[in-house]
C-alpha positions in Angstrom: 3.4 24.5 -1.4 1.9 21.3 -2.7 5.1 19.3 -1.7 5.3 20.6 1.9 4.4 17.1 3.2 7.6 15.8 1.9 9.2 17.5 5.0 7.2 15.7 7.7 9.9 13.1 8.4 12.5 15.9 9.0 9.9 17.7 11.3 9.4 14.6 13.3 13.2 14.0 13.6 13.8 17.9 14.5 11.1 17.5 17.3 12.8 14.5 18.6 16.1 16.3 18.9 14.5 19.1 20.6 12.8 16.9 23.1 16.2 15.2 23.9 17.8 18.7 24.1 15.4 19.8 26.6 15.5 16.7 28.6 19.5 17.1 28.6 18.9 21.0 29.7 16.7 19.8 32.5 19.0 17.3 33.9 21.8 20.1 33.8 19.7 22.6 35.5 17.5 20.7 37.9 19.9 20.8 40.7 20.7 24.5 40.2 17.2 25.9 40.1 15.1 25.5 43.3 11.8 27.0 42.3 9.5 23.7 42.4 6.7 24.9 39.9 9.2 25.1 37.3 8.7 21.6 35.6 5.2 22.1 35.6 5.4 25.8 34.2 7.7 24.3 31.4 5.3 21.5 30.4 2.4 24.1 30.3 4.3 26.7 28.2 5.6 23.6 25.9 1.8 22.4 25.4 0.8 25.9 24.9 3.2 26.7 22.0 1.3 25.1 19.1 -1.9 26.8 20.1 -1.3 30.2 18.1 -0.4 28.2 15.0 -3.4 26.0 15.4 -5.9 29.0 15.9 -4.2 31.2 13.0 -4.1 28.2 10.5 -7.0 25.9 11.3 -9.4 27.3 8.9 -6.9 27.3 5.9 -6.0 23.7 6.8 -9.5 22.3 7.7 -10.4 19.9 5.0 -13.6 18.4 6.8 -15.8 19.7 4.1 -13.4 19.4 1.3 -14.7 17.2 -1.5 -12.7 18.3 -4.5 -10.8 15.1 -4.8 -13.7 12.7 -4.6 -15.9 15.0 -6.8 -13.1 15.0 -9.4 -12.6 11.2 -9.6 -16.4 10.9 -10.0 -16.4 13.5 -12.7 -13.5 11.4 -14.5 -15.4 8.2 -13.9 -18.5 9.7 -15.4 -16.6 10.7 -18.4 -15.3 7.3 -19.3 -17.1 4.9 -21.8 -17.6 1.1 -21.0 -14.3 -1.1 -20.4 -12.2 2.0 -20.8 -8.6 2.3 -20.2 -7.4 5.5 -18.7 -3.9 6.8 -18.3 -4.1 9.4 -15.4 -1.2 11.5 -14.6 -0.1 12.5 -11.3 -1.0 11.4 -7.7 -3.9 13.9 -7.5 -5.4 12.3 -10.5 -4.8 8.8 -9.8 -5.7 8.5 -6.1 -9.2 9.6 -6.4 -9.8 6.7 -9.1 -8.2 4.2 -7.0 -10.4 5.1 -4.0 -13.5 5.1 -6.0 -12.6 1.8 -7.8 -10.9 0.0 -5.0 -12.6 1.2 -1.8 -16.3 2.0 -3.1 -16.3 -0.6 -6.0 -17.3 2.0 -8.6 -16.8 1.0 -12.3 -14.7 -2.3 -12.0 -15.0 -2.4 -15.9 -12.3 0.6 -16.1 -8.9 -0.2 -16.3 -6.4 2.4 -14.6 -3.2 1.8 -16.6 -0.7 3.3 -14.2 -1.9 3.0 -10.8 1.6 3.2 -8.8 3.4 5.5 -11.0 4.3 3.0 -13.7 2.0 1.3 -16.4 0.7 -2.0 -15.3 2.9 -4.8 -16.9 -0.3 -7.0 -17.5 -1.3 -4.4 -20.3 1.6 -5.2 -22.5 2.9 -8.7 -22.0 3.7 -9.0 -25.7 6.0 -6.2 -25.6 7.7 -7.4 -22.5 8.2 -10.7 -24.1 9.7 -9.2 -27.2 12.2 -7.0 -25.3 13.2 -10.3 -23.3 13.8 -12.2 -26.4 16.1 -9.4 -27.9 18.0 -9.4 -24.5 16.8 -6.2 -23.4 15.7 -4.6 -20.1 11.7 -4.5 -20.1 12.1 -2.0 -17.2 13.5 0.5 -19.3 10.9 0.7 -22.2 10.0 4.0 -22.8 6.5 5.2 -21.5 5.5 6.2 -25.2 6.5 3.0 -26.6 4.2 1.3 -23.9 1.4 3.5 -24.6 1.5 2.9 -28.2 1.6 -0.7 -27.8 -1.5 -0.6 -25.6 -3.4 1.8 -28.1 -2.6 -0.4 -31.1 -3.5 -3.9 -29.1 -6.8 -2.7 -27.7 -8.8 -1.3 -30.8 -12.1 -2.4 -29.2 -11.6 -0.6 -25.9 -12.0 3.1 -25.5 -8.6 4.7 -24.4 -8.5 8.1 -22.3 -5.6 10.3 -21.2 -6.0 12.8 -18.3 -3.4 15.1 -20.0 -2.5 15.9 -23.5 -0.2 13.5 -25.5 1.6 14.3 -28.6 0.5 11.8 -31.2 3.2 12.1 -33.7 4.1 8.2 -33.2 0.6 7.3 -33.9 -0.4 9.5 -37.0 -3.4 7.2 -37.7 -4.9 8.2 -34.5 -6.4 11.7 -33.1 -6.7 13.1 -29.6 -10.2 14.4 -28.9 -11.1 16.4 -25.8 -14.1 14.8 -24.0 -14.9 16.5 -20.7 -11.8 16.7 -18.4 -10.3 14.0 -20.5 -8.6 13.3 -23.9 -9.8 10.3 -26.0 -7.8 8.4 -28.3 -9.8 7.9 -31.7 -8.6 6.1 -34.9 -9.1 8.5 -37.7 -10.8 6.0 -39.7 -13.6 5.9 -37.3 -14.0 9.3 -37.1 -17.0 9.6 -39.5 -18.9 7.4 -37.2 -17.7 9.0 -33.9 -20.5 10.8 -32.0 -18.7 13.6 -30.3 -20.6 15.1 -27.5 -20.3 18.8 -26.8 -18.6 19.9 -23.8 -21.8 21.0 -22.0 -22.9 17.2 -22.2 -20.2 16.6 -19.6 -20.1 19.5 -17.7 -23.8 19.5 -16.9 -23.1 16.2 -15.3 -20.0 17.2 -13.2 -20.4 18.1 -9.8 -17.6 19.9 -8.1 -18.4 21.4 -4.6 -15.0 23.1 -3.9 
């Protein structure tokens, strides 16, 4: 399960309780058991307990040659036009882009709209001001309304989505697949839009896993 990592804190808490229980059990039994090698034997057995799991599952969990995340991020970056705004959905699509841009310094011209699970407020300041003036809570603006505002206010910047989005609220625009992404194009600009065939992108993608 992709969400197994969510249980890590509970595993650590369980280990602490098990350690405390073993210590309590030792305090209760140490005066009743005279076999001196027992403490050493207990420590060795405890240290050996993870070995079967490590041996059986190491290959399945070994990520030393796992490049999918960074290769996916590079593929997405290579799909974007200059000064693009991208709306990635989900941690597995956002984090590779954050790493490439924030750590490796690749494509600083690209704006990642939702870096931390919510759309960056600097991308829709006019909408925030409007909601505040009307006495509303800008933290509760629907995501679709924010996306619409950004699309309408950035006519000169290419806008992409990692996942399909219904365009009923923007009938003057069209969603067009471009490689791994979808690009938002105003219908009036379609005659001059040079759509690239899928092979143009897939020939550039290098996914090693």
